[in-house]
C-alpha positions as CSV (number, residue, x, y, z in Angstrom):
1,M,29.7,130.1,5.6
2,P,32.9,130.4,3.4
3,I,35.8,131.9,4.9
4,H,37.2,135.0,2.7
5,L,40.6,135.4,2.1
6,I,41.4,139.4,2.2
7,R,44.0,141.2,0.3
8,S,42.8,144.2,-0.1
9,Q,39.9,146.3,2.2
10,V,37.1,144.3,2.5
11,T,33.6,145.1,1.1
12,S,30.9,145.4,3.5
13,A,29.1,142.4,1.9
14,Q,32.2,140.2,2.9
15,T,32.1,141.6,6.4
16,A,28.3,140.9,6.9
17,E,29.1,137.3,5.4
18,M,32.1,136.4,8.0
19,L,29.8,137.9,10.8
20,E,27.1,135.5,9.8
21,E,29.1,132.4,11.5
22,L,29.3,134.0,15.1
23,G,27.4,137.2,15.0
24,I,29.1,139.7,16.9
25,Y,32.9,139.0,16.0
26,I,34.8,137.3,13.1
27,K,37.9,134.6,13.5
28,L,40.7,135.6,11.9
29,A,43.9,134.4,10.7
30,V,46.5,137.0,9.9
31,D,50.0,136.3,7.8
32,I,52.2,139.3,8.9
33,E,54.6,138.3,6.0
34,R,52.3,138.8,3.4
35,Q,49.9,141.1,5.2
36,V,46.7,139.0,3.9
37,L,43.9,137.6,6.5
38,A,41.7,135.1,6.5
39,G,38.1,135.6,8.2
40,G,35.0,133.9,9.2
41,G,34.0,130.3,10.0
42,A,34.2,128.6,13.3
43,T,37.8,128.6,14.0
44,H,41.1,130.2,13.7
45,Y,42.3,126.9,12.5
46,D,40.1,126.8,9.6
47,C,41.1,130.3,8.3
48,E,44.8,129.2,8.9
49,Q,44.2,126.3,6.3
50,V,42.8,128.8,3.9
51,L,46.2,131.1,4.4
52,L,48.2,127.7,4.0
53,D,46.3,126.7,0.9
54,D,47.1,130.1,-0.6
55,G,50.8,129.7,0.1
56,S,51.6,131.4,3.4
57,V,54.0,129.8,5.8
58,Q,52.5,129.1,9.0
59,A,55.3,130.7,11.0
60,N,53.9,133.8,10.1
61,I,50.1,133.3,10.6
62,W,48.8,134.5,13.9
63,G,45.1,133.9,15.4
64,C,42.8,136.9,16.4
65,D,39.5,138.1,16.8
66,W,37.6,141.1,15.4
67,M,34.8,142.3,18.1
68,S,32.7,144.4,15.3
69,L,30.5,146.4,18.0
70,R,33.4,147.3,19.9
71,R,35.8,147.7,17.0
72,R,38.5,145.8,18.8
73,I,40.9,143.2,18.3
74,T,41.3,140.4,20.7
75,Y,44.6,138.3,20.4
76,E,43.7,134.8,21.8
77,S,43.9,131.6,19.6
78,I,45.2,128.2,20.0
79,I,47.1,128.7,16.8
80,N,49.1,131.3,18.8
81,I,50.7,128.5,21.0
82,R,54.5,128.4,19.7
83,P,57.0,126.4,21.8
84,R,60.0,128.6,22.7
85,L,58.6,131.7,20.7
86,N,54.9,132.1,22.1
87,N,53.8,129.9,25.1
88,S,50.3,131.3,25.3
89,M,47.0,131.5,23.4
90,E,47.6,135.3,23.3
91,I,49.9,137.0,21.1
92,L,52.6,138.0,23.6
93,D,55.0,140.1,21.2
94,P,54.2,143.6,21.2
95,R,56.0,143.8,17.7
96,I,53.8,141.2,16.5
97,R,50.8,142.2,18.1
98,E,51.2,145.8,16.2
99,Q,51.7,143.9,12.9
100,V,48.7,142.4,13.1
101,D,46.8,145.5,14.4
102,L,48.1,147.3,11.2
103,I,47.2,144.1,8.7
104,V,43.7,143.9,10.3
105,L,42.8,147.5,10.6
106,K,44.0,148.1,7.1
107,L,42.2,145.5,5.3
108,L,38.9,145.6,7.5
109,G,38.9,149.4,6.6
110,V,38.8,150.7,10.2
111,E,41.0,153.6,11.3
112,A,43.7,153.2,13.7
113,S,43.0,155.0,16.9
């Protein structure tokens, strides 16, 4: 399945297509500077490449998953490992998590709780 580059609220068809790869969750890469995301596919790396090809800067891209049934974001991805900034697969900085949350919730059309 193709990876979707999402700049405005996702359509139900796009969501369905992004879910086809993994079924119950969607791999996402989020550009916190440009406030866009790429979703779908088998890996965060694939999503990251779509954003880089679109002009994003790697330092601004963070990986997460959208758990569709639970309507929840998880913050673990290999692309999040950054020496001296984020020495974990999990996004550790609460400010970055908040930015990722706001973008994902806005573009996926989910009300923030």
